[in-house]
C-alpha positions as CSV (number, residue, x, y, z in Angstrom):
1,X,-4.2,5.0,-27.7
2,X,-3.4,3.5,-24.3
3,X,-6.4,3.1,-22.0
4,X,-6.3,5.0,-18.7
5,X,-5.8,2.9,-15.7
6,X,-7.9,3.5,-12.6
7,X,-5.1,2.7,-10.1
8,X,-7.2,2.8,-6.9
9,X,-9.7,0.4,-8.4
10,X,-6.9,-1.9,-9.7
11,X,-5.4,-2.0,-6.2
12,X,-8.8,-2.7,-4.6
13,X,-9.5,-5.6,-7.0
14,X,-6.2,-7.2,-6.1
15,X,-6.6,-6.8,-2.4
16,X,-10.2,-7.9,-2.0
17,X,-9.4,-11.6,-1.9
18,X,-7.1,-10.9,1.1
19,X,-9.3,-8.1,2.7
20,X,-13.0,-8.7,2.1
21,X,-14.1,-5.7,4.1
22,X,-11.6,-3.4,2.5
23,X,-14.1,-0.8,1.2
24,X,-15.5,-0.3,4.7
25,X,-12.1,0.0,6.3
26,X,-10.8,2.4,3.6
27,X,-13.5,4.9,4.4
28,X,-11.8,5.8,7.6
29,X,-8.8,6.9,5.7
30,X,-10.4,8.8,2.8
31,X,-9.5,12.5,2.5
32,X,-10.1,15.2,-0.2
33,X,-7.2,15.1,-2.6
34,X,-8.7,17.5,-5.2
35,X,-6.0,20.1,-4.5
36,X,-3.0,17.7,-4.6
37,X,-0.5,18.8,-7.2
38,X,1.7,16.7,-9.6
39,X,4.8,17.3,-7.5
40,X,3.2,15.6,-4.5
41,X,2.1,12.7,-6.7
42,X,5.6,12.4,-8.1
43,X,7.1,12.3,-4.5
44,X,4.6,9.6,-3.6
45,X,5.6,7.5,-6.6
46,X,9.3,7.8,-5.7
47,X,8.6,6.9,-2.0
48,X,6.4,4.0,-3.0
49,X,9.0,2.4,-5.2
50,X,11.6,2.5,-2.5
51,X,9.1,1.2,0.1
52,X,8.1,-1.7,-2.1
53,X,11.8,-2.8,-2.3
54,X,12.2,-2.3,1.5
55,X,9.0,-4.3,2.2
56,X,10.2,-7.2,0.1
57,X,13.5,-7.2,1.9
58,X,11.9,-7.0,5.3
59,X,9.7,-10.0,4.6
60,X,12.6,-12.0,3.2
61,X,14.6,-11.3,6.4
62,X,11.6,-11.6,8.7
63,X,12.5,-8.1,10.0
64,X,9.4,-7.4,12.1
65,X,10.5,-4.0,13.2
66,X,11.2,-2.8,9.7
67,X,7.8,-4.3,8.5
68,X,6.0,-2.4,11.3
69,X,7.8,0.8,10.5
70,X,7.0,0.6,6.7
71,X,3.4,-0.4,7.5
72,X,3.0,2.6,9.7
73,X,4.3,4.9,6.9
74,X,1.8,3.3,4.4
75,X,-1.0,3.6,6.8
76,X,-0.3,7.3,7.2
77,X,0.3,8.3,3.6
78,X,-2.3,6.2,1.8
79,X,-5.4,8.2,2.2
80,X,-3.4,11.5,2.1
81,X,-2.4,10.8,-1.5
82,X,-5.7,9.4,-2.7
83,X,-5.2,5.7,-2.0
84,X,-7.1,4.9,1.3
85,X,-6.7,1.2,0.5
86,X,-3.0,1.6,1.0
87,X,-3.7,2.8,4.5
88,X,-5.7,-0.3,5.2
89,X,-2.9,-2.5,3.9
90,X,-0.6,-0.6,6.2
91,X,-2.9,-1.3,9.2
92,X,-3.2,-5.0,8.3
93,X,0.5,-5.4,7.6
94,X,1.3,-3.8,10.9
95,X,-1.0,-6.2,12.7
96,X,0.5,-9.2,10.9
97,X,4.0,-8.1,11.7
98,X,3.2,-7.6,15.3
99,X,1.8,-11.2,15.4
100,X,5.0,-12.4,13.5
101,X,2.7,-13.8,10.8
102,X,5.1,-14.2,7.9
103,X,2.5,-15.8,5.6
104,X,0.1,-12.9,6.0
105,X,2.9,-10.3,5.6
106,X,4.1,-12.0,2.5
107,X,0.6,-12.1,0.9
108,X,0.0,-8.4,1.6
109,X,3.5,-7.3,0.5
110,X,3.4,-9.4,-2.7
111,X,0.1,-7.9,-3.8
112,X,1.2,-4.4,-2.8
113,X,4.6,-4.5,-4.4
114,X,3.2,-5.9,-7.7
115,X,0.7,-3.1,-7.9
116,X,3.2,-0.5,-6.8
117,X,5.7,-1.4,-9.5
118,X,3.1,-1.2,-12.2
119,X,1.9,2.2,-10.8
120,X,5.3,3.7,-10.4
121,X,6.5,2.6,-13.9
122,X,3.2,3.4,-15.7
């Protein structure tokens, strides 16, 4: 029998080396998701898969506007769907894109997209 994955904890473990104060920041984005239905979760998975692809392309092209736009979307939807750490990534990615920090953007996007692909295809 396949073990159940705690997706929020897996994401947090991967992000902690990049964002040491992640837990504290994430609290600002935490909301009650107890009434979220499977349809909303499925829509989130679909959006996350497309966003991962778009983020990788935006980093490859150094497209700062697209990076900020996708980061803003992440920041808004993360906590709403039970992943407040995604909101923190969105905030940090937006700041890195605004500063034209390609290294930081690449680090955050690589960790995020790796996790997202596992989550979406689980």
